[in-house]
C-alpha positions in Angstrom: -99.5 32.8 70.9 -101.1 29.5 70.6 -100.2 26.5 73.1 -101.2 22.9 73.2 -101.8 21.7 76.7 -102.1 18.1 78.0 -104.2 18.4 81.1 -104.2 15.1 83.1 -106.6 14.9 86.3 -106.0 12.2 89.2 -108.8 12.8 91.9 -107.5 12.1 95.5 -108.8 8.6 96.6 -111.8 9.2 99.3 -113.1 12.5 97.4 -116.7 12.4 97.7 -118.6 12.5 94.4 -120.4 15.6 95.0 -117.1 17.4 95.4 -115.8 15.9 92.1 -119.2 17.2 90.4 -118.9 20.6 92.0 -115.4 21.1 90.7 -116.3 19.8 87.4 -119.5 22.2 87.1 -117.2 25.0 88.0 -114.7 24.0 85.6 -117.1 23.9 82.5 -118.5 27.6 83.5 -114.8 28.8 83.7 -114.2 27.1 80.4 -116.9 29.0 79.2 -115.5 32.3 80.5 -112.2 31.5 79.1 -113.3 31.1 75.5 -115.5 34.1 75.8 -112.2 36.1 76.9 -110.4 34.3 73.7 -107.9 32.1 75.7 -109.5 29.0 75.3 -109.7 28.1 71.5 -110.7 24.6 71.6 -110.8 21.4 73.8 -110.8 17.6 73.0 -110.3 13.9 74.7 -107.8 11.7 73.3 -108.0 8.1 73.5 -108.0 7.3 77.1 -107.4 3.8 79.1 -110.3 3.1 81.7 -110.3 5.3 84.6 -108.0 8.0 82.9 -109.0 11.4 83.1 -107.1 13.6 80.2 -108.0 16.2 77.8 -106.0 18.3 75.2 -106.8 22.3 75.1 -105.8 24.8 72.5 -104.8 27.8 74.6 -103.7 31.3 73.6 -102.2 33.8 76.0 -99.6 36.8 75.1 -96.7 34.8 76.8 -96.2 31.6 79.3 -96.6 33.4 82.3 -99.9 34.8 81.3 -100.9 31.3 80.1 -99.9 29.8 83.7 -102.3 32.3 85.3 -105.2 31.2 82.7 -104.1 28.0 83.7 -104.2 28.3 87.3 -107.4 30.1 87.2 -109.3 26.8 86.4 -111.1 24.9 89.0 -109.8 21.5 88.4 -106.0 22.8 88.4 -106.2 21.7 92.4 -106.2 17.8 90.9 -104.4 18.4 87.7 -101.4 18.4 86.3 -100.7 20.2 83.0 -98.1 20.0 80.4 -97.6 22.9 78.0 -96.3 22.8 74.3 -95.5 26.3 72.6 -96.8 26.5 69.2 -95.0 28.8 66.5 -96.7 30.1 63.1 -96.4 27.7 60.1 -96.5 29.3 57.0 -99.0 26.5 55.5 -101.3 27.1 58.0 -104.7 27.7 56.9 -106.3 28.9 60.0 -109.7 27.4 59.8 -112.3 26.6 62.4 -113.9 23.3 63.1 -116.7 22.1 60.7 -119.6 20.1 61.2 -119.2 16.3 60.6 -116.3 14.0 60.3 -113.7 13.5 63.1 -110.9 15.5 64.2 -107.2 14.3 64.4 -104.0 15.7 65.8 -100.8 14.8 63.8 -97.2 15.1 64.9 -94.6 15.4 62.0 -91.0 15.0 62.4 -89.1 15.4 59.3 -85.9 13.9 58.4 -84.2 14.6 55.2 -81.7 11.7 54.1 -78.1 13.1 53.9 -76.8 13.9 50.4 -80.7 14.9 49.1 -79.9 17.6 46.6 -81.3 21.0 47.6 -83.2 21.4 44.5 -85.1 17.9 45.5 -86.1 19.4 49.0 -86.9 23.0 47.5 -89.6 21.2 45.1 -91.0 18.7 47.7 -91.4 21.7 50.0 -93.1 23.4 47.6 -95.2 20.7 46.5 -96.0 20.1 50.1 -97.3 23.7 50.2 -99.5 23.4 47.4 -100.9 20.1 48.6 -101.9 21.6 52.2 -103.7 24.2 50.2 -105.8 21.5 48.3 -106.5 19.8 51.6 -107.5 22.8 53.3 -109.8 23.8 50.2 -111.2 20.3 51.0 -112.1 20.9 54.8 -109.4 18.2 55.6 -106.5 20.5 57.1 -107.9 23.2 59.8 -104.7 24.3 61.4 -100.9 23.7 61.4 -98.1 24.9 63.6 -94.4 24.6 64.2 -93.3 22.4 67.3 -90.2 23.2 69.4 -87.3 21.1 68.0 -86.0 21.0 64.5 -88.5 20.2 61.6 -91.3 19.3 63.8 -95.1 20.4 63.3 -98.5 19.6 64.7 -101.6 19.5 62.1 -105.3 19.5 62.9 -107.0 17.7 60.7 -110.7 16.5 59.8 -111.5 13.5 58.1 -114.3 10.5 57.8 -112.1 8.0 59.9 -108.8 6.9 60.7 -108.5 5.3 57.1 -109.1 8.6 55.2 -106.5 10.0 57.7 -103.8 7.9 56.9 -104.6 8.3 52.9 -104.4 12.3 53.5 -101.1 11.6 55.3 -99.7 9.7 52.5 -100.7 12.2 50.1 -98.4 14.5 51.3 -95.1 15.1 49.1 -92.8 15.1 52.4 -94.7 12.0 53.7 -91.6 9.8 52.7 -89.2 11.8 54.9 -91.8 12.0 57.7 -92.2 10.1 61.0 -96.2 10.8 61.9 -97.9 10.0 65.1 -101.9 10.6 64.7 -103.9 10.9 67.5 -107.8 10.5 66.7 -109.6 13.3 69.3 -113.6 13.4 70.4 -115.1 16.3 71.1 -115.0 17.6 74.7 -118.4 18.7 76.2 -116.9 22.6 77.3 -115.2 22.4 73.6 -115.9 26.4 72.5 -116.2 25.0 69.1 -119.5 23.1 70.3 -120.6 25.8 73.0 -120.6 28.2 70.3 -122.2 26.4 67.4 
């Protein structure tokens, strides 16, 4: 099973810089080990405020208990709080790996179909959505797609030239008129397995 983990680190005031550097070096080494074991799949940095220290990680584990063991084994956990979001398979997930070039984005989609919409119109829109996601995967834009907890919610991982192109991609989705979308631009983390293994 895959999980999105938001990892926020708060280094206690007065901690020596050498101690921080040591923990960060051990964290990088442990991240590499977890990647080789198949537990750490991706690592990103979302937009940060000055002084904020936060990462997003895509992890794989058999269940939540095993994931907790993985997260607890990471050296930065002594200063870190983790928020775990379980991800479920989505029928339109292309399952693509990271690609060189472009920028990555995470999108959270919440679909709200207006009351009274004919079931035929919903079925047609869903079929066109499945076709469009295949096209976008073929163009290298849609990398991954998961179901999120809660009704009619999904998480997408995308590659686009910039935020403007990403917005155009989302607007090209047949379900866009019924979706509320939150887009998060990502920057690569130095310990991202997609970087270290390329």
